[in-house]
N, C-alpha and C positions, 0 to 999 in steps of 0.2 A: 408361706412356707419356704425354710431354707433345705437342702440338701443334708442329710445327716452322715453321720461318719460312716457309716454301713453304705449309703449310697454313693459315697465319694470313690469308697474301696472297690464298687462295684463296677465304676467308671475306669480306674485305673487297671482292673483284673481283666473284664470283660469285653467293653466299648472299645478301648486306645487300641489294643492289638488288632483288632477289625480293619482299621485304617491303612494297615499296612499290607494288605494282602491282595492288591490289584495288580501296580506296577513296580512295587519295589523288588520282589522275588527275581523277576526276570532282569531288572537293572543289576542287581546283585549278583546273578550267575553271569551276567557280560562281563562286570568289572574284577570280580574275585573268584569266579569259575567256582570250582568243588569246594573252596575255602570261603563260601559265602558265609557261614556260620559266625565266623569270626570278627566281621566288622559289626555285624548286628551286636554279639555279645558285648563288644567292648560298647556300643551305643546304649545299650540297657543298662550297662552298670554306669555309665555316665548319667543319664536319665534319670535313673534313680537314686543316684546321689543329690541332682538338681532337685527331684520331686522332696527328696526329703528337706532340702532346704526351704523350698517352696511352703512346706507345712508348716515349719518353723514359722514363718511369716505370718501365716495363717493365723498365730497366737493373738495378733495384735487386734483381732476381730473387726478389720475393716478393709477397704478394698485398696487396691495397689495405688489407684487415684489418688485417694486420702493420704496414703503415706507419702508419695511425692509431693503433694500440696503441704504437708506438714512440714517437709523439710526444704521446698524451695519457694513456696508461695502458688498463689492461683494460676498467674501467667504461665510460668514454668510448667505446673501440671496440665494445662491444658494443652500446650505444645506437645507434652509426654503422652497424653492421651490419644491426640491425632496420630501422633507416630506408632504406637501402640495398635491403634485401631487400623491404621493403614498394613502394619505386617499381618496383623490378624487375616485382613482380608487378599494380601499376597501368599499367605500360608493357606487358605481356603482355596485357593485357585486350583492348585493341582488336585486335592481330593473332588472338586467340580469336574475336572476333567476325568479323573478316574470314574467318577459315577456316570457321567455322559458315554465313557467307552464301554461301562458294563452294561448299561442300557441298549445300547448300540449292537455290541456283539453277540448279546446272551437273548436278550428279551424281544427286541423289536430290530432284527438284523434286517427285514425289507422294508421299512419305514422311515423316512428321513428324519434322523435324530434329534434335529431341533425341533421338529412337531411332537414327539413324545417326552422329549427332556423339557420342554418349556414349563409344564405343571410343577416340574420340580422347586423351580424357582418362584412360584405363587405358593407353596408350601413352606419354603424357606423365609418369605417375607412374611407369612404368619408367625410361624415361629420364631423368627428372630425378633419380633416385635414385641413378645412376652419376656418377662424377667427371668434372669438366669435362677431364680427361686424355684422355678417350676420344673427343673432338671432333675430332681430327686427322685420323683415318682416315674420319669420317663426311664431312669437307670435300674430301677426296680423291675420293669418290664424287660429291658433290652438285655440286662445280664445271662437269664436263662436261657432267653432266644440265643445269644450269641454262644454258649456253652453247648446247646443242642447243636447248632449250625456248625461249628467248629469241629465237635464230636463227629456229627454225621460225615463229614467232608473226609476227616482223617481215618475213620473208620472204612470207608469207601475206597480210599486210596492206598493205606498203608500196606496193603498185601500186594500191591504191582511195584513196592518201592525197591529199589536195588541198592541198599545202604552202602555197598562196596563202591560205589560211584561217586562218595564224598572223599576216599583215599588217591592218593598219598596227603595228607596233610601238609601245608606248606608249599604246594605247588604252585600258587597265583604270587609267592615270594612278599616281600615287603610291599612292593607298587600296588600289589592287588589290593592288599589290609588297607593301606592309605586310601585309595581309590574307592574303596567300598564305603570306607566312612565318609568320606567327602560328598559322595554321591548320594549317601543314604540321610543326610543332616534335615533334609528337607521332609521327611517323614518323622523322625523324630525330635518334635518339639512339643511334646507332653507336657514338659514342666512348662512352657510359655502358655499353654490352654490351661494350666490347672493355675498359674500365676492370675491369669484374667478373673479367676472366679473366687480368689481369698475373698473375705469379707460377705460372700453371699452362701458361705455354710459356716457352722460353729465348730470352733477347733474344741476336740474334745482330747483329753489325756491318752498319751498313746499313738494319737492319729498319725503323726509323722513315722513313725516305725510301722506300724499296720499298712499305710498307705503304700508305703516303700515295697515292702514284702509282697502286696498284693500285686503291685507294679510288676515285679520278679517272677512273680507265680504266671502271671499273663505274659510275659516274656519268656519263659520257660516252652510255653504252649507253641508261641511263635516261633521258634530255634526249632521246634519238633514239625511243625508244619513246613520250614525251610528244608529240613532234610529230606522230609517224606516229597515234597515238590522236585529237588534235585534228584534225589533217586527214581523219580518215576521217569523223568525226563532226559537226564544227563545233558550232554552237549546242546539239546536243543531247547533245553530250559529259557535262554535267552528270548526265545520266540513266544513264549507262553504266557499272554495276556488276556483277560485277568487271570490272574494265577489259580485264585481260590474257585474258579469256575472252570478250569481246566483240568486240575489235578484228579478229580473223580471222574473223568469221561471215561476212563479205561476199567470201570467196577466190573469183574468178571461175569457177573450175573445180570448185566445191562440188555443183553441179548434177549434175556427173558422176561426181565423186570421193567425193560424200559430204563430211561434216564431218571431214575429215584433221587439221583443227587441235585438235581434241580430245584427239589424241597428245601435242601440245606441251602444251597447256591441263594434260593429267593430269602431264604431268612439272615443271612449274612449279608444279602444287598439291603434289606430293610434297617439291621441295625446301623450299616454303613451310612445310609442316609442322615442319622441323626448325628453322626460324628462329622458328617460334611457341612450340617448346617452349623453346628457348634461355633466355630472360629468366627462366622459371620455373627450370629447371636450375641457374642463377647464384644466385637467390634460395636456393634450397637449399643449394646451395654455400657460399653467405655465412653463411648462419644455423648450419650443421654445423662450420664452423670456429669460428666465435664461440662456440657452446655445446657442442663437439663433446666425445668421450670414448666416447660408448657405440655400437657396431655398428650399433645399430637406428634412431640419430635419423636419418640421411639418409632410409631408407625412410617413416621416420613423417613427416618433414617434409614429403617429396614426396606423400604420400597428404593430408595438410593441405593444402597449398598448391592441390593439383589441386582437391579437394573444395570450396574457397573461390572459386575460378575457377568451377567449373562450377557451384555456386549461384548466383555473381553472372550468368553467362553465361545461366542458366535463369530467374531470377527478373526481370531487367531486359526492359521492352519494347524489345527492339532494333529492331525495325521502325519505330520511332520516331525521327526525325531528331534529334528533343532530347537522345537519350543520346548520338550522335556528336557532336552540336553543343557538349555540355556537356564532351567531353573534348578536342575540337579548339578550342575557343573559351573560356569560362569557366575552365576549367585548364589552360591551356598554357602557363601560366608554371612548372608544375612541372617540365617536360620539359627545359627549358636550365637549370634550378636543378641538376640533377643530370648534364646530358648537356654542359653548359660549365663553369658556375660549379665545381662541384666538381672537375674535372680541373685547372683554371687555379689553383685554390688548392693542392691538392694538389702542382703541380707547382711553385708558389712556396715551398712548405716543404720538398722535396726536388727540387728541379731538379739539384743536384749529384750525381753517382754516388757512393755510398758504397763503399768498399773493403770495409768489415767486413759480415759477414753480418747481417741484421735477425732476431733472435729471434723 
């Protein structure tokens, strides 16, 4: 089974925004201060346009590997597949780090993180070995869970937000705006994630517009979350990670009812787990298509990719801000290369829908 148009819209509207709720809000507060909404707005508009382009490519009803193979041949297509898979694993690194930070700081703060986080990679290895076509049913479940979790966190925190903290607009200047965009590129790669999925879902008339509008709808919720986040914490927002778990901690009735926000935090963390696994699953699927044939290849690739990520997460000093700074700053250019330049180049080459099937 392939995901339907409805399920693709569920992913864009309800699942993709959840991957931006851990470290990104604090990073934005550090770079853009009270103007943190403007870089995100710019990123959302750009990603929406790129998602529209990617969904136009989906009209070919074939994978991105098949498109490249048709234009450049088998060898070039396999080189492309390796590069795309490498990018997807690189992109997955930061969400995996965020997942580890979430587990360590919220659920198991007294147990060594590697002991409680290792089972995540077992789950990831299992899910990554499955075909991308199985994602649709997952998104049917995750979309309402994401909506409930997001609504709960916002309802518990909005009463404590001082939206006056967002004024005056423009205080960060052009430098803060540019830094905010540059350092959030690693979180806004939704077009690249969707590009790796084309051919695994059928294109239906109007999907490009529907998917784009759904993505913008989810983006509006993200903007509201960021406004509430900065309204609650103000200048100390730079210290609040994971953001989605901190913002509801000051609910006025918490002394009577307890930390009921943990229910919604757990729901969002559950949704986030599948978002973290997605690029790994796409990397495995891309490599399996390029070098496929053996039934055991996807499981072997899945184990290898997850072992590589586990080693990277275990060996690097994730408590050091230098690791995050390198990804968000020094290496930021890698993300728009695959999430912006690649879809535009492919659209320029294959913009017109072909009637014949691509072998």
